[in-house]
C-alpha positions as CSV (number, residue, x, y, z in Angstrom):
1,X,0.5,86.9,168.5
2,X,-1.6,88.8,171.1
3,X,-5.2,89.1,170.2
4,X,-8.0,90.9,172.2
5,X,-10.7,88.5,173.3
6,X,-13.5,88.9,170.7
7,X,-16.9,89.6,172.3
8,X,-19.4,86.8,172.3
9,X,-17.0,84.0,171.3
10,X,-16.7,80.8,173.3
11,X,-13.3,79.9,174.8
12,X,-13.0,77.2,172.0
13,X,-13.8,79.7,169.3
14,X,-11.3,82.2,170.7
15,X,-8.7,79.5,170.8
16,X,-9.4,78.9,167.1
17,X,-9.0,82.6,166.3
18,X,-5.7,82.7,168.1
19,X,-4.5,79.6,166.2
20,X,-5.6,81.1,162.9
21,X,-3.7,84.3,163.6
22,X,-0.6,82.3,164.6
23,X,-0.8,80.4,161.3
24,X,-1.1,83.7,159.4
25,X,2.0,85.0,161.1
26,X,3.8,81.8,160.3
27,X,3.0,81.9,156.6
28,X,4.3,85.5,156.5
29,X,7.5,84.5,158.3
30,X,8.0,81.5,156.1
31,X,7.8,83.7,153.0
32,X,10.4,86.1,154.3
33,X,12.6,83.1,155.4
34,X,12.3,81.6,152.0
35,X,13.7,84.8,150.5
36,X,16.5,84.8,153.1
37,X,17.3,81.1,152.2
38,X,17.5,82.0,148.5
39,X,19.7,85.0,149.2
40,X,22.1,83.0,151.3
41,X,22.4,80.3,148.7
42,X,23.1,82.9,146.0
43,X,25.7,84.5,148.1
44,X,27.3,81.1,148.7
45,X,27.5,80.3,145.0
46,X,28.4,83.9,144.1
47,X,25.2,84.7,142.1
48,X,24.9,88.3,143.3
49,X,23.4,90.1,140.3
50,X,19.8,89.1,141.1
51,X,18.0,89.4,144.4
52,X,15.9,86.6,146.0
53,X,12.6,88.0,144.8
54,X,13.8,88.1,141.2
55,X,15.3,84.6,141.4
56,X,11.9,83.3,142.7
57,X,10.2,85.2,139.9
58,X,12.5,83.4,137.3
59,X,11.9,80.1,138.9
60,X,8.1,80.5,138.9
61,X,8.1,81.7,135.2
62,X,10.0,78.6,134.3
63,X,9.6,77.6,130.6
64,X,6.4,79.7,130.2
65,X,5.9,82.9,128.3
66,X,3.8,85.2,130.5
67,X,2.7,88.8,131.0
68,X,3.1,90.7,134.3
69,X,-0.7,90.6,134.7
70,X,-0.7,86.8,134.4
71,X,2.0,86.6,137.2
72,X,-0.1,88.8,139.5
73,X,-3.2,86.8,138.6
74,X,-1.4,83.6,139.7
75,X,-0.9,85.3,142.9
76,X,2.9,85.1,143.0
77,X,3.7,88.7,143.4
78,X,2.6,92.2,144.4
79,X,1.6,94.5,141.6
80,X,4.3,97.1,141.4
81,X,6.9,94.7,142.4
82,X,6.3,92.5,139.3
83,X,6.6,95.3,136.8
84,X,9.8,96.7,138.4
85,X,11.5,93.3,138.7
86,X,10.5,92.3,135.2
87,X,12.0,95.5,133.9
88,X,15.2,95.0,135.8
89,X,15.5,91.3,134.7
90,X,15.1,92.3,131.1
91,X,17.7,95.1,131.5
92,X,20.1,92.6,133.0
93,X,19.6,90.0,130.2
94,X,17.7,87.4,132.2
95,X,14.5,87.7,130.2
96,X,13.4,88.4,126.7
97,X,10.3,90.7,126.3
98,X,8.0,91.3,123.3
99,X,4.9,93.3,122.8
100,X,1.8,91.1,122.3
101,X,0.5,91.0,118.7
102,X,-3.2,91.4,119.8
103,X,-2.9,93.9,122.6
104,X,0.2,96.2,122.0
105,X,-0.1,97.5,125.7
106,X,0.8,94.1,126.9
107,X,4.3,92.7,127.0
108,X,5.1,89.0,127.1
109,X,8.3,87.8,128.8
110,X,10.3,84.6,128.8
111,X,13.6,83.5,130.2
112,X,16.9,83.8,128.4
113,X,19.7,81.2,128.8
114,X,21.0,83.4,131.6
115,X,17.5,83.4,133.3
116,X,17.2,79.6,132.9
117,X,20.6,79.3,134.8
118,X,19.0,81.2,137.8
119,X,15.8,79.1,137.5
120,X,17.9,75.9,137.6
121,X,19.9,77.1,140.6
122,X,16.7,77.8,142.5
123,X,15.2,74.5,141.5
124,X,18.4,72.6,142.7
125,X,18.2,74.4,146.0
126,X,14.5,73.4,146.4
127,X,15.3,69.8,145.4
128,X,18.1,69.6,148.1
129,X,15.7,71.0,150.7
130,X,13.0,68.5,149.8
131,X,15.5,65.6,150.1
132,X,16.8,67.0,153.4
133,X,13.3,67.4,154.8
134,X,12.4,63.9,153.9
135,X,15.8,62.3,154.6
136,X,16.0,63.8,158.2
137,X,12.4,62.9,158.9
138,X,11.3,66.5,159.3
139,X,8.5,66.0,156.8
140,X,7.3,63.0,154.9
141,X,5.0,62.6,151.9
142,X,1.8,62.4,154.1
143,X,2.9,65.5,156.0
144,X,3.5,67.6,152.9
145,X,0.2,66.4,151.4
146,X,-1.7,67.5,154.5
147,X,0.0,70.9,154.6
148,X,-0.7,71.5,150.9
149,X,-4.3,70.4,151.2
150,X,-4.9,72.6,154.2
151,X,-3.3,75.6,152.6
152,X,-5.2,75.1,149.3
153,X,-8.4,75.1,151.4
154,X,-7.5,78.4,153.0
155,X,-6.6,79.8,149.6
156,X,-10.0,78.8,148.2
157,X,-11.8,80.3,151.2
158,X,-9.9,83.6,150.9
159,X,-10.6,83.6,147.1
160,X,-14.3,83.1,147.7
161,X,-14.2,85.9,150.3
162,X,-12.8,88.3,147.7
163,X,-15.3,87.2,145.0
164,X,-18.4,87.6,147.3
165,X,-17.5,90.8,149.0
166,X,-17.9,93.0,145.9
């Protein structure tokens, strides 16, 4: 990623900025690649009715009963994407939906048996990947812990930035 040299920053600080921007680009690419991996797996096992975003949505809902707002709050999905995909998944029979008793504007969703089948397929894919990463020495327990800790620190920092800007 090419970055103009910021005024007033030392060479060391500029190096950090460039590293940060490289990391941001990597996170973005990894998310897109994750969707491609899910898509390829679903094509391989002939699960063609749902797309990768919908499959990941079903996986992340798991055994919970949630609203679209809760999914957005958890940070899994973009706003309009959630509503559209939830509607499609309900129409295709992967999810049940029910209006909340307290707030009739809000709809709660949960997986059907068909939805749990997709969730399990994604879970099995992730388990195979975890075993492969560890078994081939790509990443061990210490490495995954360090990555997770670092990404959680960045997440907290960004959340603090959002909270204190307004």
